[in-house]
N, C-alpha and C positions, 0 to 999 in steps of 0.2 A: 504493500500500500504506500509506503514511504517513497519507493522508487517511482510509482505512478505520479505522486504529488510533485516530486522534483522535476519530472519531465514536463509537466504542465507549466511549471514556473520558469523553465528555461526560455530565454529569448533566442529563438532560432532565426527569426527574420525580423528586421527592423527597418524603418523608413526614415530617410534623411534627405532633404533637399530634392524631393521628387524621384529619388532612386531607392531601390529595395536592396538591402544588404543581407547577406547570409552568413551566419555565425557557425562556421564549420568545425572549429576546434579551439580550445584554449591553450593548446600546447605549441611551443615554438621549436623545440628540439635542440637547436644550436645556439641561438641568441638569448641573452637575458638582459635586455636593454635597460640601462639605469634610469631612463626617462619614461619607461612604460608604466602606466598607472597600476597595472596588476602586480608589479613587483614592489609597489609602494602601498599595497593594501586597498587600492581603489579599483573597482570593476565596472564603473559606469561610463557610458558614452551618451552624452546628453541625459535624457531621462531613462535610458535603458540599462538594466543590469545585465552585464555580458557574461557572468560566470555560468558555465555549463556544468551540469551534474551528470550528463551522459553525452556520448558522441551521437549527434543526430544522424539518423539513417538517410539514405537516398530519398525515400518516400517523404520523410519529415521535411527535408530541405526543399524538395520540389513543392510540397504543399505550402511551406512558409514563403516561397517566392511569390505565390499568388498568380495573378494574371499579368504576364509581362507587358501587355499593352497598357497597363495602368501606370507604368513607370518609365522614366528616361532610360534606365538600364538596371540590370541585376548585377550586384557587385559581391564577389566572394571576399569577405573581410570581417573578421571579428577581433578578439584579443589573442589570437594565435596565428600560426602560419598554416594557411589552408593546404599547401602542398604536402604537409604532414599526412594528409588523407587524400593523396593524389587520385587514386582510383575512384573514390566516392565523389570527389569534386568533379572529375571529368564525366562521370556518368550523369550526375545532376546537370552539368553543363550541356551535355548532348540532349537530354530530355527538354531542357528549357529552350535550347536552340530550335528544336522542332516546333516549339510554340511561338517562334519568332522573336525570342528575347535577344536584346543587345547585352553582351556579357563583358564584364571586366574583372580582373583579379588585382587586388592590392596585396603585394607580397614583399617580403624582406630579401628576396633574391637568392635564398639558400636552397631552393627546391632541388636542384641537381645534386648538390652535396648531400642533402637529406636522403635522396632516393638512390644514390650511388650510380647515377648515369645522367647524361644530358637529356633533360625532359622538355627543353624549350619547344621543339618542333611539335611534339604531341600535345603540349599545352596550348600553343598558339592555334593549332588546328581546331580546337574547340572554343577556347577563350582568346579572341584575337587582340584584346586590349589589356595591357599590363601597366600597372603603376608600381615601380620598384623603388624601395627605400634604400638609397645609397648612404645618406646621412653624414658623410664625411668626405673630405678631399684626399685623404691618405689613410694608410693602414693604422698608423699609430693613433690618430684621432678616432677612427672607427672603433678600434679595439677598446679604447677608453670608455666610449659611450655605449657600445652595443655588447661588449663583454662576451665575445664568442667562445664557445667551448673548444672549437676546432681551429688549429693553426691554418692560416691561408684563407680564411673566410672572406676577407675583403676582396682578394683577387678572384675568388670563386663567384662572388656577386657580379664583379665586372665581366667575367666570362659569361655568366648567365645573361646579362644584358646584351652582350655582343651576339650570343646565340639566338636570343629571342628576336633581335633585330634582323638577323640573317634569315630566320624562319618566316619573316614577313609580319611580325607582330607590330602593333601600334604601341610603342613603348614610351613611357614617360618616367624619367628619373626624378626622385624627390629628395629633398634634404630639409632639415629642420632648422629654421632661423631661431637662435636663442640658446643653442647648446654651446658651451664654452669651447673655443678653439675651432669651431666649424666655420669655414670660409664659404659662404653661399656662392660668391662669384666664381670661385675655383670649382665648386661642385657643378655649377652650370656649364663651365668650360669643359669639364669632363663629359657631360651629356652631349655637348656640341661636338666634341671630338668623336664620340661614339655614334653620332648621327641620330640621336633620339631627342625627344622633347624634355623640357625641364619644368618642374613646378616647385616653388618655394613654399614650404609649410611653416607653421608657427608653433612654437613650443606650447604644449598643453592644449592645443586645439586639434582634436583627433580626426577631424574631417576636413 
């Protein structure tokens, strides 16, 4: 009975600015970003409680997406890294694509490292629009703020961006303005060099 109750309380889908967001997982696997609210005891995005008590199924995620025609886009994004559950996310994406959904993934770019192979092409084939959190202009600054468990994570994120671009993805790199030592202009220059878009984010504003 308690399990049933927790499932009903979980926020699997939520709406912001005309888009529908899907909360696939709370786990990140490699990163433990110092600026992430969940590592500071906060689980809210706007008015939504993002803590999951179970991993949502394909059916739950599709249902939570609602009617894609009602939204600008469907975005895979919660307080975890959606590529941790790659197969589930791609199956959901395929089902929503059949309904005419415009799909986007917000990712920290560690998906290939997490899955042990280059996943960019299979990802872009289903979810063509990617927003990748680069968050720093060099490895030292990245490691300080994102605190990766694996050595070489920053380079792996750069490789993922390159691979997603090569696969035909509509890729936007983001960085957070307000983190000590992060040079937004240099982050934008990296995006330009990689041939992808850039978006400046603001510290403590999660969307």
